[in-house]
N, C-alpha and C positions, 0 to 999 in steps of 0.2 A: 357345524356337523356334530351329531350325537356320537359319543364314544362309549362303547360298552365297557363297564368297569372291569369285568373279568378279563376281557381282551386286553385292556390297558395294562393290568397287572402282569399278565403273562408276557406281553410284549416287553414290558420293562425288565422282567426277570430274565428273558431270553437275551436281552442286551448285556446283562450282567454276567452271563455265562452259565454253563451247565453245573458247575460246582455250587453256585449260589442257589440254583433251582433245587439241587439235591439237599442243600442245607435247609431250605425253607420247607421241603417235604418232610425232612427228618424232624424238624421242630413240631410240625403239625401232627405227626404220627407218634410222638413220644408218649409212652405210658406214664401216667401221673396219678397213681393211687394216693390216698391221703395217709402218708406215713406218719405215725404218731407213736405214743407209748401209753400203756395203762398207768393212770396216776392214782396214788393213794390219797392225795389231797391237792388243793389248788392254792397253796400258800405261794407268796411271791417268789421265794427261792426255788420252789419246785417248778413253777412256770418259767422261770429264767433258765433252769436246766433244760426244760423241754425246748425252749426257743434256741438254746445253744446247740442242740442237736439238729436244728434246721426244721423243726416241726411247725406247722401252722394250725393244727387241730388238736383238740383235747378230748381224750377218752377217759372220763372220770369214773373209775371203778370203785374206789374206796369211799363210798358215799354215806357210810353209817353216821357220820357226824353232822350231816346236813340238817337232820331233824333235831334242832337245838333243844326243844322241850320234851323229846321222847314221846311224841303224840301218836306216832304210827303213820304219819303222812308228812308231806312237805307243803308249806304254804308258798304262795307266789313270791312273797318277800324272801324266803329262804332260797328259792331257786334264783331269784334276781341277784342275790348276794354272790352266788357261785358264778353266774354269768358275768357280773361286773368285774370280778377278779380276772376272768379270762379276757374280757374286753380290754382291761387295763394293760394286759400283757400282749395285746394285739394277736390273740389266739381265738380261734373259733371253737366254742363248746359244741362238740359233735354228738356226745353220748353221755348218759348218766345211768349207773346201775341202780335198779330197784332193790333196796335193801331186803334181803331174804327174810329178816325178822318181821317185816311188815305183813307177811302172810304166813306166820308160823302155825296158827290154828288151822288154816286151810290145808297146809301140808300134812298136818297131823289128823285131819278129819274131825276136828273138834267143833263144838258150838261156838258161835261168834265169828264164823268165817264170812257171813254176809256183811258184817260191819268192816271186816278187813278189806273185802272187795271194794266197798264204797270208798274207803280211805286210799286204797291204791289208785282207784279211778280219779280221785281228787288230786293225787300226786301227779298222775299222767296229765291231767288238765293244766296243772300249774306249769309243768315242763313244756307242754305244747304252747301255752300262752306266752312263753318267753322265746318261742321260735327254735327250740332245741329239737332236732329232728329224730332222735333215737334214744331208746332206753334198752338196756340189756337185762335179762332175767334168767332165773334158774329154777328148777323144781325137783327137789328130792328132800325127804324129811331130815336125814342125818347129815348135817353140814359140818363135817369135821375134816381136818387135814393132817391127822397124826396117827399114832399107832392104833387108835381105836378103829380105824378103817384100813389098816394094813400098810401104812406108810412108815418109812424109817429113813434115817440118814446114812449116807455112805460116802467115802472119799472119792474125789475125781482127780483130774489132772492138776498137778501143782498143789494137791491137798485142798482143793476147793470142796465145799460141801454140796453133795448132790442129794436129791430126794428120790427115793425108790419105792416101788410098790410090790408087795408079794401077797397074793390072795390067800396062800396057805396059812398066813399068820392070823387070818380072821374067818376062814371059811367054816370053822366049827364054833365060832363065837356065838353066844346067845343074842337074841334081839335086844336092842336098847330098851330098858324098862319104860321110858317115856314114849316109845314109838310102837313097840310090839311088832308082830308080823303084818305085812301089808302085801296083798296079792297084786299082780299086774293089773287085773281088772279093776280093783279098788283104786289103785294109784291113777289109772287113766280117768276114772270117774271123778276123783278129787281134782285132778288137773283140769279137766274140761269144764267142771263146774266153776272153777276160778277163771280159766283162760277166756272163755267166750265173752263174758261181760267186760273183761279187761281189754281184749282186742277191740271190741266195739267202741269202748271209750277212746282207745288209741286212734282208731280211724277218724273219729270226730275231732280229735285234738291234732290231727295231722302228725302223729308220732309213730315211728316204726318200732316194733318190739322184736328184739333179737335174742332167740333162745340159745343158751349155752348147753351143749350135751352133758350128760351125766359124767361126773368125774370123781373117782375112777370109774371107767366104763365097764362095770361088771353087771351081769343080769340081775343078781341079787346080792345085797349087802346086808348081812346079819338079819336075814328074814324079810327084808324090804325090797320089793321089785324096783329096779331103776329103768324107767320107761324110755329114757334117751341114751341107753348104753350102746346103741347100734344105729347106723344111718336109717334103718327101716323105721325106727321110732320117730326120727325126724321127718321122714316121709309121711308117716301117719299124721303127725302134727299138722303138716301143710295140707293134708287131705281133709282132716277134721275141721280145720279153720282156714278156709280158702280166702284169705284176706290180703290186701295189699300191705296191710300193717304188720303181717306176720311173716317172719323169716328166721334165719339162724345165724348164730355166731359159728363160723367155720374154724373151730379150734383144731389146728393141724395135729397138735400133740395128742389130744384126746381121741381124735378120729384115727390117728395112726395106731394108738394103743388098742383100738378095737380089732386090729388085724385085718383091715379091709384095704382095698386099693384106693389110696388117698386121692390120686390124680383122677381116677374115675369119678369119685364122689365130688370133687371140685367141679368137674364138667357137668355132672348131673344137676347139682344145686345152682351152679353158676349160670347155666344156660336158661334156667327158669327165673333168673334174677332174684333168687331167694337168699343169697349170701349178703347179709347186711354188715357184717364185721368179720375180720380175720385175725385170729390169734396164731402167732408163730412160736411153737414150742417144739424142741427137738427131743426125741426119746430113742432109746435102744430097747428093743424087745416089745412084746405085746402082752395083753392080759393072758395068763394070770401073773406074769412078772415083767416089769419094765423099770427103766431108770431114766429120769429126766436129766439130760446132759447139756453141754454147751451147744449153741445153735449150729456150730460148724462140725459137729461130730455125731449127729443122729443118723438113724437108718434111712430116713427119707432124703431124697435129693432135693434140697431146699430151692436150688435154682430152677429145677424142673417144675416144682410146685408153683413158684412165683410166675414162671412162664405160662403155666396153665391158667392161673388167675388172669393174667394179661389176655390170653387167647379167648377166654369166655367174656371178656369185656368188663371185668370187675375193676372199678375205680374208686371203691369206698375205702374206709379206714383199714389200715393194716398196722398191728402192733406186735411187739415181741410179747412172750408170755413168761411162764415160770423160768427163773434163771438160777443157775448155781450160785451159792453164796461165796463171794470172793473175799480175799483178805481185806479187812478194813471197810467192808461195805456197810450200807445202812440196812435197817430191817426190811425195807422195801426193795433192796437190791439195785440201787441206782448205778453202781459200777457195772454189775452184770448186765443190766438193761442197756446201758450205754454201748457195751460191746455188741450185744445182740442187735441193737438198732443200727449201728454202723455197718454190720454185716448185711442187714436187710437193705439198707440204702445203697450199698455197693452192688447188691444183686439187681436192683432196679436199674441202676446206671449201666450195669453190664448188659442187661437185656435191651436197653435203649441204644447201646452202642452197636448192637447187631450180633 
């Protein structure tokens, strides 16, 4: 007599009792995003640290050193070297950042951008050829993280060093000499000239491109328009380039700094399946003044944010982001990131517990 497989399984579970059925359903329904961390390198000791946190996936952000010969692109061999390091540590290389210096002339609107575009496309093909599914990118001319763009250090709890931003410090500062003033219209023109062929190359290579919003998210920084300073700019990106390869990095800190409803934005982009990567950064305040704080003391309810990601069905990579500088920490903030990661992992377990 033929026995239906599903009926057999249900019959077996019913014999084991209601508690077993509930346990089986719970395991099936567990939310399992790809918890990881942004990495500055893929050295064996860094990958061991990542494994010790319980991670299975690598988000390689500090990729400037991959281009060994400073050619302006990656070869297949260079990408293979990175992937082999991750494979040796039994970790999956999930994402690599496109170095922003690969397209400096493009960002500045200078001659030579066509050559840059071809080199970036070559890099994307090399990444796709190794089966790496995603690359992250950014687009604004002034890529600074110090007092030149309004950042400064301030003490936090236990005298940890926090980074803060105050637009008043730079709102009257002149344009950078090497950049000049750039209108919003011009910046969109530069971006789309670059983005359309890049995304087309990514489609062919089966690579997804994840755009990080402008950071800090101010409309204008020293005379230069920042086109991704608000979710509306990210919405325009997806409208201008309606490709399966084009999505966003949902940086919770940057989007919170915009002064918008973060949970609403998670739902908007998440329901379209356009969130490719999540950065978890905690902040107090919004533009024009805010402070990056420990992940458990920001304005945003981090558990509610994680629940919203779960509710929209997001199961991609989630990493912590900027961390306060702790006593005895490394330049990359391994101690601070360990604290943040443990907090995020506990939030996921809490949500799965009901």
